[in-house]
N, C-alpha and C positions, 0 to 999 in steps of 0.2 A: 504494500500500500504506500502511495506517495505521501511524503510528509514535508512540512515546513521545517526550516532550520530550528525554529523555536521548539517544535515537538521533538525533534531529534535530540537537542541539547537537554531539554527537560527530562525526557525519558532516560537518557544516559546518566543523569545525575540524581534521579529519584532513588532514595534509600528506602522509603517506607511510606505507606498511606496511613495518616493518623486518624484517630476516631472521629475527629471533627470534619474529615474530608480533605484536609490540607495535605500537602506533600512535604515530607521531610527531605529537603534538597541538599545534596552535597555542594558546598561552595568551593570551587576549584582555586580561586584566588581571593584573598582578603586584603583590602587596602585600608589603611587607617591614617588619621592625622591627629593633631593635637587637641581638637575641640571636643569630639564625641567619644574619644577612647579612654580618658582617665577614669571615668566612673566604671566603665566596663572592666578595666584591669583591677579596679578596687573590688568589684564583685567577685572576680576570680580569687583574689586573696581571701576575701571573707569566706568563700566556699572551699578554700584549700586546694584550688585547681591550678593546673598549668595550661599553657597554650598547647592545644592538641598537636598541631602541625606548624610549628613556627616558621618553617621554610616556605609555607604558603601565604604568609602575612608579610606585607611591606608597608613601611611607614615613611611619611614625610611631614614637613611643617609648612603650612601655607596660609591659613585663615588669619592668624593673629600676627603674622610677621610684618614688621614695619618695612616699608620699601624705600624710604628716603635714607635711613641709616640703619644698618643691621648689626651695629656694634652692640655687644651685650655688656652689662645688663640693659634690657630694654627699659625705656622710660615707663612703660605700662607694666606695673608689677605683676598683674594677673597674666599678661602675655608671657612674661618671663617664667612665671610658675608653670604655665602650660607646656612650654617647650622643655623646661627642666624635667617635668613629670614624664613627658614622652620619651626623652632620652633615657631616664631611669628605667621606665617600663620596658623599653626595647632591649636594654642591656640585661635586665633581670630575666626576661622571658625569651631571649634569643631571637629577637625580630630584627630584620634588616631595616636600618634607618638612613634615609637620605637627608642628612642634616645640612644646615646652612654652611656654606663654604666647602662642601664635599664635592661640588661640581655637578651634583645630580639632584639637588633640592629644587622644589617647585610645587606648583599646584598639582594635587594628587592625580587629576585627570589628564595632565600633561605628562607627568613623570611615568605613569604606567605604560603608555604606548611607546614613548621614546626609549625606554629601557628594554622593551620587548617582553615586559611582564604581561601585558594585555595580549591575549592570543585567541584565535578563533575556537569556537566550540566549547569554551569553558563557561562556568558560571562565576560571576564576579560580584562581590558585595563590598560596600563601603558606607561608612556613616556620613553620607553626603548625598543630597538629592540629585545631583547631576552626574551620578555614576553611570547613567545611561550613555554617556559619552563613549564608553568602551565598546558599546554595541556596534560601532563603526567597523570593528574587526570581526564581526560575526560571533560575538560573545553575547550572552544574556546577562546583563549587568543591572543590579538593583541598588538603590539607596536604602539604607536600613537605619533603625534607631539604636539607642544605646543598649537596651536589653538584648536586641538581636546581635549586636556586636559581641556582647558577652557570650551568647550562644555559639557564634561562629568561632570565637577564640577557643572556647572550651571543647567544642564537639566537631568543628568544621562543617556543621550543618545548621539549617534553620527551617522553620515552618513557613510555607507559602501556599496560597491558593493558586491553582493553575489559571493562566490568563487566556482570554480570547486573542486572536491575531487579526489585525487589520493591515492589509497591504495598501501602501500608498505609492502609486505610480506617478512619477513626474517625467514626462517625455518631451523631447525636443531640446532646443537650445535656448539658453538664457540670453536676453538682449544685452548689449554692452552696458557695463556699469551695474549689473545685477549680480548678486553674490549669494553664497550658501545661506548667509544670515537672512537675506530677503526671502529665500525659499522657505525656511522654517517659520519665520514670522507670518508668511502668507498661509502656510498650512495651519498654524494655530488660529489665525483669524477665521479661516474657513470652517474648521472643526470645533473650535471653542476651547476654552481653558479646561473644561470638564469633559470634552468630547472623547478623550481617550481612557476614561476611568474603566478599569477592568480589562484593558487591552495591552498587548505588546504591539508596537508599530514596526512593521517591516517596510523599509524604504527601498524602492526599486524603480525601474524604468531607465530609459536611455540616459537621463541626466545623471542619475546616481552611478551608472556604469562609467560615465565620463568624469565624474567628480574625483578629485584627489582624496587621499585618506584624511587630510586635515579638513577638507570641506565636508566629508561625511561625518567627521567628529563634531563639527559645528551643528549640524542638523540633529544628530542623535543626542547631543548634549541637552537640547531644549525639548526633548520628547516629554519630559516631566511637566513642562509648562503647558502642554496640551492635555495633561491629565493621564498620559500613558505611564505605566509602571516601568517600561523600558522601551528602547527603540534599537533597531539593528539594521545592518546592511549585510547581504550575503558576501562571504569572502571570495576574492578573485585574485588575479595575478597582481593587481595593485596592492592588495593586502599583503601578499607574500613578499613582494619587492620591498615594501616598507619595513617589514619585520626582519628581513634577512640581515644577519650579522649584528643584530642588536645584542646587547650584553646578555639578556636572559632568553634569547631565542635559541631553539635547538641548533646544534652544530653537526656538520658532516652528514653521516648516514641518518642520524636522527632528524636532521632537517628534511631530507628527502621523504622520509616516512611521515613526518608531520604534514608536509604539503599535500601528500596523497590523502591523508585523513581529513585535512581541512577542506580540500576540494569537494569531498563527498558530503560535507555538511550543508552545502547550499540547498535551499528549498527545491524540492523536486517539481518538475513541470506537472501541472495538473493537480497540485496539492490543494487541500481545502483551506480557505480563508473565511473567517467569520464576517468580514466586510472588505470591500475593495473601493478605493477612492482613486480617481484618475484626474490628473492635473496637467495642463499644458504649460510648459516652461515659458513659452513666448508670452503668456498672459501676465507674468510676474514682473513687477517694477520695483525700484528701490522702496523699501518699506520701513515705516517707523511706527512706534507706539505713540499714542496721544494721552493715554489714561493711566490707570493703576493696576492693570492686569496685562499679561503678555498677549491676550487676545484682543485688547484694545488697539488694534493695528489698522493702519491705512497706508496707501501709497503716498509718497511724499508730495505728489501732485494733487492729492485730494483734500477736501475740507474735513474738519473735525465733525463727527456726527452729532445729530440733535436727538434729545430724548423723544421728541415728537415723532420721530421716524420709527420708533420701536413699537412692535405689535402687542407687547405685554408689559405689565406693571413692573415686573422684576427688571426687565431690560431698561425701562425708563429710569428707574431708581439707580441702577448701576451707572448709567451715563451721567446722571445728575450728580452723583457722588464724585465721580471721576473729574467732571468739569470743575466742581467746586474746589477739589483738592489741587488740581493742576493750575487753577486760575486761568482757565481757557474759556472762550465763548464758543458755543455751538455754531456750526455753519461758517466758521472762519478757516482760512488756510493754515495748515500746520507749518508750511514753509514760511520763513520769516520770523518765527518765534525766537527771541533773543536767548542765547545760551550763556551761562556763566562758567561752566566747567565742561571739558571734553576729555573723556577717558577711553583709552584703547588698551585692552588687556582682558583678563579673566580666562576661565576654562573654556569659554565659548570661542573667544577670538584673541588669544594671547600667544599664538604660535608663529613660527618663522614666516610662513606664507602670508599671514595677516600683516605683519610688519613690512615684509618685502613688497607686497602689493601696494600698501599705503604709501611707502617711501617713494614709489614711482611718481605719485601725484604731489607729494609734499615738497619735492626737491625744488629749491629756488623760491619757495613761498614762505609767508610769515603768518603766524597766529595773530588774530585780530586783537587790538588793544582791549584790555579788560577781561580777556578770556584766560582762564587757567587750563592748561593742557598737559596731561601726563600720559606717558606710555610705559606700560609695565609688562615686561616679558613673563611668560607663563612658567619659565624654569630657568635655572642657571645655564642649562645647555642652550636654550633659545637665546638668552642674553649673549652667550659666548659666540654663537653663530651670527647673530646680528652685528656684533662688534667686528667679527672677521670680515663681514661684507661692508662695513661702514654705514650700516643702516642707522645705528644710534646717532651718528653724526648728522645725518640728514634730518632726523627728528629734532635734535637739539638746535641745529641751525635754523629750523623753522619756528622754534620757540616752545617746543615740547620739553617737559622734564622727563629724562630717561631714568627710570627707577630700577631698584633691585627686584628680584623675582618674588611673586606672591599673589594672593587674591586681590589685594589692594582695594580699590573703590567699588568693586563688585558688591561688597557687603560691609556692614558697619562693625567689623571686629578687629580693626587696626586703625592707626592714626589717619588714614586716608578717608575723609568724610566730607560730605557737603555741609555748608553752613547756612542756617536759616532756610529760606525758600529758594535757594539757588536751583537753577535748571541745568541738568547735566545731560549732554549727549553722550551716550554710553554704548560700548560694544559688548556689554555684559548680558545677562540672561533674565534679570528680573527688574520690574519697575514698580514693585509694591510700595505702599506708603512707608516712608522711613527706611527703605532698603539701604540707602547709601549714607546713613549715619545721622541725618537730621530728621526729626519727626515731621518736619514740613518740607523737606527737600524733595525735589521733583526729578524724575528720570524719564528720558526718552531713549528707547532701545533702537539701535540701528547698526549697520555694518561698519567696520573700521574705516573704510573709505568715506562713508557718509559722515562719520565722526570727524574725519580730517576736513571735510568740506565745511562742516559747522564751525570748526576751530578757525579756519581761514577767513570765513565771512562773518563770524560772530552770531550767526542765526542758523536755524534749521534750513538746510539747503539741499537742492538736488545736485548730487555730486557729478551727474552727467553734464550739467551746465557749467558748474564751477571749474571742472577740470577738463572740459571738452573731451569726455570719455570716448565718444564715437571716433574722434580722430586718433586718439591714443590706441584704440582697439585696431583700427585700420592699419596703423603704423606697425 
C-alpha cells in the first residue's frame, strides 16, 4: 500500500499504542536550548534518572544570548544563570553543547541542519515551537513542552496523537522579487492561523522541487503559524547534497546506505492525503502582515482590510482589535507606513542565503535617517561565512548593525527589544502583541529583502520598486 512520508516515519518510530489512543513515539533526535531545558533536567534529578541516550541530544544557546556583546558575565543575571545551568547540565548528563565561541553556536534550528544532525526520516523534538523547520529535510519535527522534554530525556520517547496530512502544492515560478517568506505568508493567509490544527503539512509541487534547502526551511519553519503540528518536504538530491560531508552526516559506505534509505522515504505516488491544496506560484506577490497574527497578511500593494468586509462577528472583532493595537486605519495602504526598526535574522531568515540575497540590493545604499537597522546571523558559522564573503561589510556600510549570533529581536528574551510603540519591519516569524519586547511594540513580518527596502526608504515599501528587482533578475 502506498504511503506518505509522514506515515512511513510515524510507523517506523511507533513503540506502542497507549490506552488513550496516542502513540508512544521514539524520538530519533532531541534538540535543547537554555530556556525550556533547566526544569526538565531538574525533574530528572528529582526522579533519580539519567538521560537515556545522551548521544541523541544536542544543545545550544540562542534565546537569551545578547548579540551586541557576548562577553560574560552577561548584564542580565537571569540570562547568565540560564547559560550556566545549560553548561552544567550538559556536562553532568553527557550532552553535546554548542557553546558561545565554539564556532558552532547559534539558533537551534540553524545549528541542527548545518551540523548534519537534522536528517531525513527521523523524528525530531525540541522545546521550541519552530522545530518544524527541520521538516525541510524530510524529518517529522515537533515543538514540545517542558514535561515532554523530561520524557524524551528520560525515555527517548513521548506520547503523541497521530496527525492528518495535508498536501500543499505550489506550482510554477515565482515572479521576480518574491521569496520563500512570501510563499509561507501567503499560505497562512489562505488557510488561516488555525487552519492546520490536527495536520502535518506536506509541501510539494514544482516550486518546492526548485527551492533550495534554506528556502524550504523558511516555509517549514512557519508551519506552526498556520496551526500545523509540523511541516515537511520530501527528501531529494538537494537534500542529500546539502547534508553530504556535514560533521554529523554519515560517512563512506554508511553515506551511500543512508541515501538509499532516505530516497525510499519520499511519499509514494498515489498515497492518501486527508486534504490537498493547490496554489499557483505566479499569483504570489511580496507579502507583509498588517495585524497581530501571522494570518493577518496582505500583498504589499494592497490596503489594510476593514472589519466591515468580514462575514462574521469573530472576524470583525479580530480586525478591530488588530487595527487598534497597530494604530492603523482600515482601507489604507500598508505601503508607506513609517518604520522605526528593521530586523533581519531569526530561525526563519537568518541564514547565509538570506544575507547574501539582501546584500545584492543593499550595496551602495544607506539606511534612512531615524531608522535602527540590525542584522543578526543565525549561527557562528553563518557569521563566519558572511565575513568570508564580505557580506557584513556591505550591511555595515549601508548603516546596519552587524551583531553576534542569536535569536535577537525575534522575541523578547534578550536585550534586543522594541521601545514603546515602535514599528518594526521584521524577517522573523511572529507578530503577536508584545512579541518583540515592548507591550505596545508593533511588528510587520516580511522577507529580508523587503526589510532592506523598508530600512532604505524608512517606510513599508515594495522592494521590487525600491531596488528595481525586475532589472536585477534580468541581469
